[in-house]
VMD Tcl script that draws the C-alpha trace (Angstrom):
set ca {
  {-52.19 32.32 15.01}
  {-48.69 31.22 14.10}
  {-45.57 33.06 14.97}
  {-43.93 34.82 12.48}
  {-40.31 33.23 11.25}
  {-37.63 35.60 11.59}
  {-36.19 36.80 8.47}
  {-32.19 35.15 9.12}
  {-34.09 32.21 9.70}
  {-36.14 32.35 6.32}
  {-33.15 32.90 4.63}
  {-31.09 29.98 5.90}
  {-33.84 27.45 5.31}
  {-34.11 28.91 2.00}
  {-30.57 28.42 1.03}
  {-30.39 25.04 2.57}
  {-33.74 24.22 0.34}
  {-32.00 25.71 -2.89}
  {-28.92 23.01 -2.44}
  {-31.04 20.08 -1.18}
  {-34.27 20.54 -3.59}
  {-33.83 22.88 -6.31}
  {-33.11 20.23 -8.65}
  {-35.30 16.88 -8.56}
  {-33.43 13.93 -8.10}
  {-29.51 16.53 -7.52}
  {-28.48 16.98 -3.89}
  {-25.92 19.81 -4.02}
  {-23.47 18.83 -1.01}
  {-21.83 21.88 1.13}
  {-18.38 21.20 -0.42}
  {-19.69 21.21 -3.70}
  {-21.44 24.65 -3.51}
  {-18.44 26.02 -1.42}
  {-16.20 24.75 -4.18}
  {-18.43 26.55 -6.72}
  {-18.79 29.67 -4.68}
  {-14.62 29.82 -3.47}
  {-15.61 29.35 0.07}
  {-15.61 26.95 2.75}
  {-17.86 24.01 3.47}
  {-18.05 25.51 7.04}
  {-19.14 28.69 5.93}
  {-22.00 26.97 3.75}
  {-23.15 25.36 7.00}
  {-22.93 28.42 9.27}
  {-25.44 30.32 6.23}
  {-27.76 27.16 6.36}
  {-28.02 27.29 10.02}
  {-31.39 27.99 11.10}
  {-30.38 28.36 14.77}
  {-27.80 30.89 14.87}
  {-27.69 32.19 10.82}
  {-24.93 33.98 9.09}
  {-25.59 36.67 7.39}
  {-24.57 36.19 3.72}
  {-22.78 38.55 1.87}
  {-24.76 40.26 -1.27}
  {-21.66 39.19 -3.63}
  {-22.25 35.46 -2.43}
  {-25.94 35.57 -2.81}
  {-25.17 36.85 -6.42}
  {-23.30 33.67 -6.78}
  {-25.60 31.53 -5.17}
  {-28.14 32.67 -7.78}
  {-25.93 32.28 -10.71}
  {-25.31 28.39 -9.58}
  {-28.72 27.38 -9.28}
  {-29.68 29.01 -12.09}
  {-28.67 25.90 -14.14}
  {-28.85 22.31 -13.32}
  {-25.49 22.78 -15.62}
  {-23.77 24.49 -12.72}
  {-23.03 20.53 -11.19}
  {-21.59 18.95 -14.25}
  {-21.24 15.62 -12.96}
  {-19.62 15.90 -9.45}
  {-17.51 19.31 -10.61}
  {-19.68 22.34 -9.47}
  {-18.85 25.37 -11.09}
  {-20.24 29.14 -11.65}
  {-21.20 29.64 -15.38}
  {-20.69 32.95 -17.22}
  {-23.04 35.18 -18.28}
  {-22.51 34.15 -21.90}
  {-22.55 30.95 -21.70}
  {-26.37 30.82 -19.87}
  {-29.28 30.41 -21.97}
  {-31.66 33.46 -21.88}
  {-34.13 31.02 -19.51}
  {-31.37 30.69 -17.27}
  {-30.11 34.35 -17.07}
  {-33.99 35.00 -16.08}
  {-34.19 32.09 -13.58}
  {-30.76 33.88 -12.19}
  {-32.33 37.26 -11.85}
  {-35.49 35.87 -10.13}
  {-33.31 33.67 -7.53}
  {-31.22 37.13 -7.05}
  {-34.21 39.29 -6.46}
  {-35.73 36.91 -3.78}
  {-32.51 36.10 -2.22}
  {-31.46 40.16 -1.89}
  {-35.38 40.76 -0.69}
  {-34.55 38.06 2.13}
  {-31.19 39.78 2.76}
  {-32.71 43.11 3.11}
  {-35.04 41.91 5.52}
  {-32.47 39.87 7.91}
  {-30.42 42.69 7.69}
  {-32.69 44.91 8.96}
  {-33.88 42.78 11.78}
  {-31.06 43.90 13.39}
  {-29.01 41.64 15.40}
  {-29.81 38.07 16.93}
  {-30.85 37.85 20.54}
  {-27.67 37.34 22.68}
  {-25.73 38.75 25.62}
  {-24.76 41.89 23.93}
  {-28.40 44.03 23.23}
  {-29.21 47.24 21.22}
  {-25.85 48.94 19.56}
  {-23.58 47.08 21.32}
  {-24.22 43.75 19.25}
  {-23.59 43.59 15.84}
  {-24.96 42.08 13.06}
  {-22.54 39.39 13.15}
  {-22.51 38.66 16.48}
  {-19.52 41.07 16.88}
  {-19.18 43.81 19.89}
  {-20.04 46.47 17.46}
  {-23.01 47.71 15.58}
  {-23.71 50.94 14.05}
  {-27.50 52.64 12.63}
  {-27.49 51.98 9.30}
  {-27.78 55.08 7.08}
  {-26.46 57.33 9.55}
  {-22.43 59.07 10.10}
  {-20.46 57.82 12.78}
  {-17.33 59.19 14.47}
  {-14.44 56.89 15.36}
  {-12.29 58.60 18.21}
  {-8.59 56.96 19.12}
  {-5.73 58.32 21.06}
  {-2.80 59.06 18.90}
  {-0.07 56.38 19.16}
  {3.33 56.99 20.66}
  {6.03 58.61 18.40}
  {8.13 55.55 19.07}
  {5.42 53.53 17.25}
  {4.65 55.82 14.24}
  {8.21 55.64 13.23}
  {8.01 52.16 12.86}
  {4.91 52.34 10.22}
  {6.21 53.03 6.79}
  {3.29 54.97 5.25}
  {2.39 57.38 8.46}
  {4.02 60.56 6.90}
  {1.20 62.12 4.85}
  {4.32 63.93 2.87}
}
mol new
graphics top color blue
foreach p $ca { graphics top sphere $p radius 0.5 }
foreach p [lrange $ca 0 end-1] q [lrange $ca 1 end] { graphics top cylinder $p $q radius 0.2 }
display resetview
């Protein structure tokens, strides 16, 4: 019996496959995709890193689906996101299919919880940060009041 692949790793692998294999004979570079999505190439690399995958925000997954819905997104060497009104009905169908697939992977990866590391349980955040809160549960944040001299320097601290 083969081990089950982690959802985060599956998401990273799928994003890389989209970039490298979605359009036969066409390879989209990380800088091209980053330019179209308005992010940096290292962020694309982090999303595709199977060893330490970074969870992609859902708004970016929507853009990824839009980009890969049509090879026209890569017009020559210039990468861009097509507007809905410029997409054909087939491209809109492909966008919706990709978006549903990517959102399902995202949901599975998000429910997986934090990657293994030095922090555990409620201490490790979903992106490796120090704080992680249960999904769909209320939280209470308690903090000490700032000293009066610091509050006076803040322009929007007076409720009146």
